[in-house]
Structure formats: structure tokens, C-alpha cells
C-alpha positions as CSV (number, residue, x, y, z in Angstrom):
1,M,106.1,72.2,121.3
2,K,108.0,69.3,119.6
3,V,108.6,69.7,115.9
4,L,110.0,67.3,113.3
5,V,111.5,69.0,110.0
6,L,111.5,67.3,107.0
7,Y,113.8,68.6,104.4
8,D,117.1,67.9,102.3
9,Y,119.2,67.1,105.6
10,P,122.0,67.4,106.1
11,P,121.6,70.6,103.8
12,S,122.9,70.7,100.2
13,P,123.5,74.4,99.0
14,G,119.7,74.5,97.2
15,G,116.9,76.8,98.1
16,L,114.7,74.3,99.7
17,A,117.4,72.7,101.9
18,T,118.1,76.3,103.1
19,Q,114.7,76.9,103.6
20,G,114.2,74.0,105.9
21,D,117.6,74.4,107.5
22,L,117.0,77.9,108.9
23,L,113.7,77.1,110.0
24,Y,115.4,74.2,112.1
25,K,117.8,76.6,113.4
26,G,115.8,79.2,114.3
27,L,113.5,76.8,116.1
28,L,116.4,75.2,118.1
29,E,117.6,79.0,119.1
30,L,113.9,79.5,120.4
31,G,114.3,76.9,122.7
32,V,111.6,74.5,120.7
33,D,112.3,70.6,121.1
34,A,113.1,70.2,117.5
35,H,114.9,67.6,115.1
36,A,115.7,67.2,111.4
37,V,115.6,64.3,109.1
38,H,115.7,63.9,105.4
39,F,112.2,64.0,103.8
40,E,113.0,60.6,101.9
41,S,114.6,58.8,104.4
42,A,111.3,56.8,105.4
43,Q,113.0,54.6,108.1
44,E,114.7,57.6,110.1
45,K,111.3,59.3,109.8
46,E,109.4,56.3,111.4
47,W,112.1,56.2,114.2
48,Y,111.4,59.8,114.9
49,Y,107.7,59.4,115.0
50,R,108.0,56.4,117.6
51,W,110.5,57.9,120.2
52,F,110.1,61.7,119.6
53,N,106.3,61.6,119.2
54,P,106.4,65.1,117.6
55,D,103.2,67.6,118.0
56,V,103.8,68.4,114.2
57,V,106.0,67.2,111.1
58,V,106.7,70.4,109.1
59,G,108.0,69.1,105.7
60,I,109.8,71.7,103.2
61,G,109.0,70.8,99.4
62,Y,106.5,71.3,96.7
63,W,103.1,69.6,96.2
64,G,104.7,66.7,94.2
65,H,106.4,65.8,97.5
66,T,103.2,65.0,99.2
67,P,103.6,61.4,99.5
68,Q,107.1,62.1,101.7
69,L,105.8,65.0,103.4
70,I,102.1,64.2,104.1
71,L,101.0,60.7,103.5
72,H,104.0,59.1,105.3
73,P,103.6,61.0,108.6
74,Q,99.8,60.4,108.4
75,R,100.5,56.7,108.3
76,Y,101.7,56.9,111.7
77,G,99.0,59.3,113.2
78,V,101.3,62.3,113.3
79,Q,100.0,65.7,112.3
80,A,101.8,67.0,109.1
81,V,102.0,70.5,108.0
82,P,103.6,70.9,104.5
83,W,105.6,74.3,103.7
84,L,105.2,74.7,100.1
85,V,106.5,76.5,97.2
86,S,105.2,76.4,93.8
87,D,106.3,75.4,90.4
88,G,103.5,77.2,88.3
89,Y,100.8,74.6,88.7
90,I,99.3,72.2,91.1
91,A,98.5,69.0,89.3
92,N,97.8,66.5,91.7
93,Y,96.9,65.8,95.5
94,Q,94.1,68.4,95.9
95,E,92.2,66.1,98.0
96,V,95.0,65.3,100.2
97,L,95.8,68.8,100.7
98,N,92.3,69.9,101.2
99,E,92.0,67.5,104.2
100,L,94.6,69.1,106.1
101,P,94.0,71.8,108.7
102,L,97.0,73.9,107.7
103,I,99.3,74.2,104.8
104,L,102.1,76.9,104.7
105,V,103.2,78.5,101.8
106,T,106.2,81.1,101.1
107,S,104.3,84.1,99.5
108,N,100.9,85.4,98.7
109,W,101.6,84.8,95.2
110,V,102.1,80.9,96.0
111,K,98.9,81.0,97.8
112,E,96.9,82.6,95.0
113,M,98.4,79.5,92.8
114,Y,97.1,76.8,95.2
115,I,93.8,78.5,95.4
116,R,93.7,78.7,91.6
117,D,94.1,75.2,91.1
118,G,91.5,73.8,93.7
119,I,93.0,74.3,97.3
120,D,90.8,75.7,100.1
121,G,92.4,79.1,100.8
122,S,91.4,79.0,104.4
123,R,93.8,76.4,105.1
124,I,96.8,78.4,103.8
125,E,99.0,80.5,105.7
126,V,102.0,82.5,104.3
127,L,105.3,81.9,105.9
128,P,108.3,83.6,104.2
129,V,111.5,81.8,103.9
130,G,114.4,82.8,106.3
131,C,117.6,84.5,105.9
132,N,120.4,84.5,108.0
133,T,121.2,88.0,108.6
134,D,124.5,87.3,110.6
135,T,126.3,85.7,107.6
136,F,124.7,87.6,104.9
137,V,125.8,90.9,105.8
138,P,127.2,94.3,104.3
139,F,131.0,94.2,103.5
140,T,133.2,97.0,102.9
141,K,134.6,97.4,99.3
142,D,138.3,97.1,100.5
143,D,137.3,93.7,102.5
144,P,140.0,91.0,101.6
145,K,137.5,88.5,101.1
146,I,135.6,90.8,98.7
147,L,138.5,91.5,97.1
148,A,139.4,88.1,96.4
149,V,136.1,87.2,95.0
150,R,136.4,90.2,92.4
151,E,139.8,89.2,91.5
152,S,138.8,85.4,90.8
153,L,136.3,86.6,88.5
154,G,138.5,89.0,86.8
155,I,136.8,92.3,87.9
156,S,138.6,95.3,88.5
157,P,137.6,97.7,91.4
158,D,136.4,100.4,89.1
159,Q,134.0,98.1,87.3
160,I,130.3,97.9,88.0
161,M,129.7,94.1,88.8
162,I,126.0,92.9,88.4
163,L,125.1,89.5,89.6
164,T,122.6,87.0,89.0
165,V,122.3,83.7,91.0
166,G,120.5,80.5,90.4
167,G,120.0,76.9,89.6
168,D,120.4,78.2,85.9
169,A,120.5,82.0,84.9
170,A,117.6,82.2,82.2
171,S,115.0,81.3,84.7
172,K,116.3,84.2,87.1
173,G,115.9,86.5,84.0
174,A,119.6,86.7,82.7
175,Q,118.5,86.4,79.1
176,E,116.5,89.7,79.8
177,V,119.3,91.3,81.6
178,M,121.6,90.8,78.9
179,Q,119.3,92.2,76.5
180,A,119.0,95.4,78.6
181,L,122.8,95.6,79.1
182,A,123.2,95.6,75.4
183,I,120.9,98.3,74.9
184,I,122.8,100.5,77.2
185,D,126.4,99.0,76.7
186,T,127.7,102.3,74.9
187,K,126.2,104.6,77.6
188,A,127.1,102.8,80.8
189,P,130.0,102.8,83.0
190,D,132.4,99.8,82.8
191,W,130.5,96.9,83.8
192,K,130.5,93.2,83.8
193,Y,127.9,90.6,84.4
194,V,128.4,87.5,86.2
195,C,126.0,84.6,86.4
196,K,126.6,82.0,88.9
197,V,124.8,78.6,88.2
198,W,125.0,75.3,89.5
199,P,126.8,72.6,87.6
200,Q,124.3,70.1,86.7
201,P,123.4,68.0,83.4
202,R,120.0,70.0,82.9
203,T,121.4,73.3,82.8
204,K,124.5,72.7,80.3
205,M,122.3,73.4,77.3
206,Q,120.8,76.5,78.8
207,N,124.0,78.0,79.8
208,L,125.4,77.4,76.0
209,A,122.0,79.3,74.8
210,D,122.4,82.0,77.3
211,L,126.2,82.6,76.2
212,E,125.3,82.1,72.4
213,L,122.6,85.0,73.1
214,A,125.5,87.2,74.6
215,T,127.6,86.7,71.7
216,R,124.7,87.6,69.3
217,L,124.2,90.7,71.5
218,G,128.1,91.7,71.4
219,I,128.3,91.7,75.1
220,E,130.3,88.2,75.5
221,K,133.4,89.9,76.8
222,N,131.6,91.4,79.7
223,V,129.6,88.1,80.5
224,T,131.0,85.6,82.8
225,Y,129.3,82.4,83.5
226,A,130.7,80.8,87.0
227,T,129.7,77.1,87.2
228,N,131.7,76.0,90.0
229,T,130.4,73.9,92.9
230,I,130.3,76.0,96.0
231,S,128.8,76.0,99.7
232,R,126.4,78.4,101.2
233,N,129.6,79.8,103.1
234,F,130.7,81.6,100.0
235,M,127.5,83.0,99.1
236,P,127.6,86.1,101.1
237,Y,131.0,87.2,99.6
238,L,129.8,86.5,96.2
239,I,126.6,88.6,96.6
240,G,128.7,91.1,98.7
241,A,131.2,91.4,95.8
242,C,128.6,92.8,93.4
243,D,127.1,96.2,93.2
244,I,123.7,95.4,91.9
245,Y,122.0,92.1,92.1
246,A,119.7,91.6,89.1
247,A,117.1,88.8,88.9
248,P,114.0,89.5,86.9
249,S,112.9,86.3,87.5
250,R,110.7,84.2,85.1
251,L,109.0,82.1,87.8
252,E,109.7,82.7,91.5
253,G,107.4,81.7,94.4
254,F,109.7,83.8,97.0
255,G,113.0,84.8,95.9
256,M,115.7,83.7,98.1
257,P,118.8,85.1,96.5
258,Q,116.9,88.7,96.2
259,V,116.3,88.7,99.8
260,E,119.7,87.6,100.6
261,A,121.0,90.7,98.3
262,G,119.1,93.0,100.6
263,A,120.8,91.4,103.6
264,C,124.1,92.2,102.2
265,G,123.1,95.9,101.5
266,K,122.8,95.4,97.8
267,P,120.1,97.0,95.6
268,V,117.8,94.6,93.7
269,I,116.5,94.7,90.1
270,S,113.5,92.2,89.8
271,I,110.1,92.1,88.1
272,K,106.8,93.4,89.6
273,A,105.0,90.0,89.9
274,M,105.0,86.9,92.0
275,G,106.9,86.3,95.1
276,M,108.6,89.7,94.6
277,L,105.7,91.7,95.6
278,D,106.2,90.5,99.3
279,T,109.9,90.6,99.6
280,L,110.8,93.9,97.7
281,I,109.6,97.6,97.8
282,D,109.6,98.9,94.5
283,G,111.6,102.3,94.4
284,K,112.8,101.7,98.1
285,T,114.7,98.3,98.2
286,A,114.6,97.3,94.5
287,L,113.7,98.7,91.0
288,L,111.0,96.4,89.6
289,A,110.5,95.9,86.0
290,S,107.1,95.8,84.6
291,V,105.6,92.1,83.1
292,A,106.1,92.3,79.5
293,K,104.6,88.8,78.8
294,K,103.0,86.0,80.3
295,I,103.6,82.7,79.1
296,E,100.5,80.5,78.9
297,V,99.9,76.9,78.2
298,N,96.6,74.9,77.4
299,E,98.0,71.6,78.7
300,V,101.0,69.8,80.3
301,I,102.4,66.5,80.4
302,I,103.3,65.1,83.7
303,G,104.2,61.5,85.2
304,S,105.5,59.7,88.4
305,E,106.8,62.7,89.9
306,A,103.4,63.9,90.2
307,G,101.6,60.9,91.1
308,F,100.6,59.7,87.8
309,E,101.5,57.3,85.0
310,P,104.3,58.3,82.6
311,N,103.2,60.8,80.0
312,H,99.9,61.8,81.4
313,K,98.4,64.7,79.7
314,V,96.1,67.4,81.8
315,V,94.1,69.5,79.6
316,F,93.0,73.1,81.4
317,D,89.6,74.6,81.0
318,T,91.4,77.9,80.8
319,P,95.2,78.4,80.1
320,R,97.4,78.6,82.9
321,I,100.4,81.2,83.4
322,V,103.7,79.2,83.7
323,D,106.2,81.8,83.1
324,Y,106.7,85.8,83.1
325,R,108.8,87.8,81.2
326,A,109.9,91.4,82.4
327,N,110.2,94.2,80.2
328,V,113.7,94.7,78.8
329,Q,113.4,98.6,78.5
330,D,112.4,99.0,82.1
331,I,115.4,96.5,82.9
332,S,117.9,98.8,81.2
333,K,116.5,102.1,82.4
334,H,116.8,100.7,86.1
335,L,120.4,99.3,85.5
336,M,121.4,102.7,84.0
337,T,119.7,104.6,86.8
338,L,122.0,102.3,89.7
339,M,125.1,102.1,87.6
340,T,125.5,105.6,87.4
341,N,124.5,106.6,91.2
342,E,126.3,105.0,93.7
343,K,124.9,107.0,96.4
344,L,121.4,105.5,95.6
345,R,122.8,102.0,95.4
346,D,123.9,102.6,98.9
347,E,120.5,104.2,100.0
348,M,118.4,101.4,98.5
349,G,121.0,98.7,100.0
350,N,120.7,100.1,103.3
351,A,116.6,100.1,103.1
352,G,116.9,96.5,102.1
353,R,119.2,95.4,104.7
354,Q,116.7,96.9,107.2
355,R,113.4,95.4,105.6
356,V,115.1,91.8,105.5
357,V,116.4,92.1,109.5
358,E,113.0,93.1,110.3
359,N,110.9,90.7,108.2
360,F,112.8,87.8,107.0
361,D,115.4,87.0,109.6
362,Y,115.4,83.3,110.2
363,R,114.6,84.0,113.9
364,V,111.7,86.2,113.0
365,V,110.3,83.5,110.7
366,A,110.5,80.9,113.4
367,K,108.7,82.9,115.7
368,K,106.0,83.4,113.3
369,F,106.0,79.6,112.7
370,V,105.4,78.9,116.5
371,Q,102.8,81.6,116.7
372,I,100.9,80.0,113.5
373,M,101.1,76.6,115.3
374,R,99.6,78.0,118.3
375,D,96.8,80.0,116.7
376,K,95.7,77.5,113.9
377,L,96.5,74.2,115.5
378,G,96.5,74.7,119.3
379,I,100.0,73.6,119.7
380,V,102.3,75.0,122.3
């Protein structure tokens, strides 16, 4: 089997790049003849098509990357298999996608979204995102690297550290977490809430809005926004430094940080919806808040990123859910339960670690990928 993997290569710290890089790494370790190339590098992709002659080109992205992940390899007669996430609505390329023999998606919820928006479900297989369980591991509280992370964030050994990681924090449910913390603030043990966000222009206004909310809630002294650029090498220690990982995400097709938190032996608080229904087990590896609200839209404005002219309007026959909101009261109860019960935190963390190792380790995912290629495409 010869596989060409298209993603943001060499990998940036982002989720899609990590998703692709771990598949590539897993395939190599299985002995598969595989190469990686940047999904937008037309010349280098063509170079691989010509001399490597791959059996399959697997491209990591979302439906809007169809020209780079599917149409480009097809021009050269190469079998394309996209491995796609969802951003809430598949606005274009249904015809192209429905002509493929196989589409990979990251969760059953993503599969449901593609079927809802016109993609033939018989062509879709779920392949979860991998996790490097050799680097995302449980650490002891007195590990110098863990102590150094907490010290740099101004968190004392006796404080409960709650962590959320994302491109921005609001999309991961940070505003709902802050509202929940405000409810239990006077009753809970001493705590600090850390939001690790990526420094980018589009999130500056959102970060300010989040911090303004913390001020209005009266918890701003306990909320820290970390906006430094960091590498993937640092992430296991950042997660390892927390006591609770909280991300009741508003839109999540898989939930890579939640899985990485489980690999680090951390209990997770999230939402009972979307990709988390695949990755987390309520009451065992995580505590899941119910859905309080579904945000629906009747129309969207899209443009060239979706293969349309600028300001193209799409009006839906029926409203589309584009966002979820977790129940704040549920989050507050879950936070209080975990903050006051170290034994439970340890038990849920251990169960989370076991689940990730068995189901989401990058080598497990690579083996599943190879099996799908054999079963669905006859590639050996």
C-alpha cells in the first residue's frame, strides 16, 4: 500500500495539521510506504503523483478544501480519499463528494452533518483523530516540568487549575465555564481558570469580550488568558498541569484536546452532543452537561472559500443548527463535584487514559485506516 498524505506539512500546532501528521507517523510505524506533502503545494503534489504513483491520496481538511484534496489528485488519475471535519454546514461540492467511493470523517456527528447536507452516507466511514499517548501521559504533581508550568501561570500547588485550550476560548465553551464558576465561586475550593488561546487577529476581539465577561461576573482575578505561541511539545505539560479540563464546546466534530486531556489522566467536563458522544463516556471519563440551546440560522453568506462568488447567499429550506450551548447549571454542578473530590478526579482520569490508549492512540487509528482501505477500496 502506497499512501500520500495531504495536510499542513511540515505541521503547524493546529488541529488539522496534528491530525494529518499523526496518521502519517502511524502509517510509517506500521511499515506502510507513505509520504507527506502540503495540501496546497500543487507542484510538489504532482511530483509525488508522477514518481511515487500512490494507491491512495488521503487529504485532511474540511469540505471547502475539495479543490486541493480531491480535484487536484483526480486530475492526475489518482484515487483521492478525503478525511474531513465539519464546520456546521456543507455548502458546496456535494456532486464531487458523492462521486467518491469513500469519504472519511472524524465522528458519527460529522457523518450525520454530511448526510443532512446531501452526501450519501454509504460512502462515509468514521475514522477518529489519533493521539500520541507516548507524549500525552499522566505526570506526577511534583514533576519539575509540571511545577514550572503552574508557577509560570501564577498557580499555587494547593489551587485547583481548570484549563480550556482552543484557537479561541469562547468556541470551546469558556464563557459558559466562567458563568458556572461565578455560581460556585464562594463555595468552591481555591481555583484558577486558564484559557490557552492562539495569538491571531481574528480572536483578539473575542478574547477581550471573554475577559469583559469575567470582570462583569466578578471572577477576573481568577481567570488567566494565555496567548503565547507554543509548540506541540509543550501541550502535554500544559494539560498535565491542570486538575480539570473543561471544554463544553459550542461546535466540535471530534474534540482533540478533550482526548489529549484523557490521555494525560485528567477528568473532562464537556457537552453531551456532537463529537464528544464518540470520545467521552459520561460519568466514567467525563461529566457532560446537557444542551441548553441550539443556535439555528435560516441563511448563510459564503464566498470564494466555498467555491462561490463573494457574498453568495444560501437560504435553507429548514433552519440549520450551527452552534450549541451547554447548560451552565450542569457545568457548575460538575465543576463542584470534581473540585471537591480528588479521588473521583483520579478515577475518571485513569478511565480516560485507558479509553484513549485503547481507541484513539495514533497507531490504533493508522491500523483502522489500513483496514478501511482494504475493505472499502481493495488496496493492500
